[in-house]
N, C-alpha and C positions, 0 to 999 in steps of 0.2 A: 534559417528554419527549414522544416523538411515537411513536404506535404506529400499525403498520400491519399489516393481517391478511387472509388468505385462507382458502381452506379447507384450505391445507396448512401455513402458516407465520404466525408472528407475529414481527414485527421491531419492536425498540425502538430509536428513536435520540433522542440528547441535542443539542439545538440548539447546546451549548457543544463546539464542534469539529466539529459536523455528525458525530458519531460513533456508529457502530453498536455498542450495547452489549448486545444480545440478539437472537439467532434462534433460534426455538424451532419444533420439530416438533409441530403441534397433535395430532397423533395419539398420538405415543409420549410427549409432554411432556419432550423432550430439548433440553437447551441446548447449542447448538453454538459460542457463543461465549465465550472465555475471561473470567472475571467479576472480572478487575483485582485479584488479591491484591497489596495494596501492598508485600508481603515480598518478592514474586517480579517483577512487573511491573504497574504501577499504571494500566495502559491496557487498552482492549478491541479497538479498530480504528482507531487514529489516522489522521486526514487529512495527508499531507505536501505541504505549499504553503508558499512558492515555492520551497524547495529540498527535494531528497530527500537523506538522508543527513547527513554533516558537511562542514562548510568546514574548510580548513587553518587553524588558530589562530582559528575562528570568524569568519573574515574574508573579505570578498571586495571587489573594486575594480569601479567602474564610472564611466566618464566623467570619470576623474582624481580620484574621491573614493574615500574608504576606507569601508566599512560593516562592522557586525558583527552575526551571526546564529547563535543557537544550531541544534542537530542538528535536521533535518526542518522547519525554518521554524517561522511563527507561527500558523498557521491552526489548528491542533490546540488551541491554548490561547486561542481567541477564540470568542466568541458569533455564530452565524449567525442571520440571519433566515428566518423561514419564510415563502415567497412565494407557494406554491401546494400544496394539499393535499387528497387524497380518501382512501378507506379504504385503497387499495392503493399510493398514490404520494405522495412529497412532495419539494418543492424547496426547498433551502436556498441562501442567498445571503450572500457576503461581498464588501465593497467596500473600497477604500482608504480611510485616514484618515489625520490628522496623525500618529499614532503609527505607524502602518505605515510612512509616507513617512518617517520618520526613519530607519529601518534598511533600507527598501527603496523606492526612490525612484521608484515606477512607479503609475500609475493602472491599475486592474485591477476587472474584475467576474468573480467566481469562483462558480459555483453547481454545487451536487451534487445529483443527483436519484436517489431510490431508488425503485424499483419491484419489487413483487412479482407474480409469475405463476408459477401453480401451484407448484412447489417450487424456483423460482429467485428470488433477490434480485438485480436489476441495479442497477450503480452507474455513473451517468453524471456524467462530468465536462465543464462548459463553462466555459471562460474566454475573457473578452472583452477586447481592449484598446480602452478608450472615448477614449485620448489622440488628439488631432488631429494631433499633429506628433512623436511619440516612439514608439519600438517599445517591446515588453514582453518582458522576458526571464524565464524562470520553468522550474521543474520541477514534476511533481505525481505523486503516487502513493497506493496504498493500503496498509494495514498491518494487515490483520484477523488475530486471533489464534483459532484454532480448537482447542476441547478435545481433548486426546489423554491419555489414552485415551478412547474414546467410550462404553463400557459398563464396569460395575463388574467384571466377569469378564475383562476383557482388560488388558494393560499396554502401556505406551508402545512396547517393542520388538517388539509384535505388529503394529505399523502401518508402511506403507512408503508410499513417494512413487512415483507413476507418473505416466507423461507422454505426452501424444498431440500431435503425432505421435510415434511411436516412433523417435527419432533422436538422433544425437549433438548436444550443444549447446556453445557456447563457455562455459566457467566462467571468471569473474574472481576472482581472489584479492584479500584483504584485506591490507594491512600497517599495522599501527598504526592501524586505523579509516580509512585511505584506500585508493583503488581502485589496486591494482598492475596496471594496464592491459598493460603491457609483457610480463608473464608470464601471460597468459591461457593456457587450454589447452582440449583437448576433454575434455568430461565424458561418462560413460556414461549418458546419458539416454535411451538405447535400451533400457533394462531396468530394472526396478523397483529401488529404493534402500531398504533397510531404515533405518528411523529409530531412532538411539540416540544416547546423550549425545556419544560420539565425534564425530558427524557434524557437531556444533556446536562442537566444540572450539575453532575458529579463526573464531568468530562465524557470520555469515551466510554460506550458499552462494549466489552470485549468477550468474545465466545471462544471457547475452546473447540475445535472441529475434529471431526474423523470423517474419513471419505469424502464423497462429492457433495458440496453444498452450493447452493444458489441462494443469495441474498438480492432481493429486488426492492426497487422504490416504485410504488403503484398509487394510483387514486382512482376512486369510482367516478370521478368527474371529468376524466380525460383518458384516451386510450394511450397517450404517450407514458413512457416508463423507462426503467433502466434495469437490468440483470446484471450481476457479476457472479460469474461461476467459477469455483475453484475445485480442482480434484483432490489435491491431498495437502492444503495449507494446514498449517498447525493452529492458527488462530485468526480470527476476522475481529477487526474494530470498526465501530459505528460512530461517527463523530461529527459534531458541527458545534461551533462556540455558542455558549450560553448567551446569546444576544439576539434581538428580533433582527438585527441588520444582517445576520448571516444567511443568506437564501440558497442555502447549499447544504449537502449531507455528504460525507466522505464514507465510502465503503473500502476498508482496508485489508486486503490478505496479506497476511505475516507468516513468514518461516522464521521465527524468532520474535522476541517479547522484550518489554523494559526490565529492567532488575525488579527483583522482588524485595519486599521490606526486609528480609532476612538475609539478603545478598552478602555473601564473604567478598565481591567484587573480583574473584578470580574468574577470567574469561573462560576457562575450560570447564567451570561449574555453573555458567550461567544458564538459567531456564530457557529451552528452546534453542540453545546454541547448535549450529550445525559444523560438522568437523569433515574435512577432506584430507585423506592420505595423500602424499605426493603422485601427481599424475591423474588423481580422481576428478570429476566433474559432478556437477549438480545442475539438473534441468527440470525446472517447474514453472508455472505461470497461471495465467488466469484469462478469462475472457468478457469483454464487457458487449452487452448485446441491447440495443436500443429500439423502443417500439414508438 
């Protein structure tokens, strides 16, 4: 495990999956990250790469060949190298191998840097195409699960989602785990949305983003809360299992998305796919601020 600490926060990260497994307020000794009860959801904050969400039939095609990959890709199940570390900052790195190329025929260098500054943990993704003559197609995203309720004297339904800026956003429904892009609608994200189990009855709520956005989990009954801020993510997922045992909510910034209901399964045509020419890089990320 890798531990980062400053006067405000202590973050613990597992090189296996480069996963944030703990984020503790040093003063209140409060844990903000879901502690992976395997009976409910056995992860904390998995990294989604090189796809986000599910592929139709776990299958995609590229350059005339067919490949198979599970939901959210393989990075969350591989061990990253630690390539740089200080007391408040660490960089993990994953590169292609013969094993990854069997299911994902691309050369890549994928780095994730976690940095603590005051009461904020910044997460930065750096993807590089090291190939000399071939493009790199990929998606990437975060999936941190935050403990809700955040105090013993509050309940799940005492919390709400708030949004900045306060404006309506496009919401994209799911149909059998696929993105039903044709039936997207405007969602009332210009006001607070109370959290309850019915909110997650149809799986994740998925929003299409433009510009800078902050999604927050707050309550009128406590000053504790979480803000997740992204500058240029394409999408944001909000998810919790449809069960009372799930005392957490995931705020998920995505640069990519699951297959659409009408997908042709060609990777180059996939909604939200990112393309890097040889030598190009991708640098994006998000901030978690705790209160």
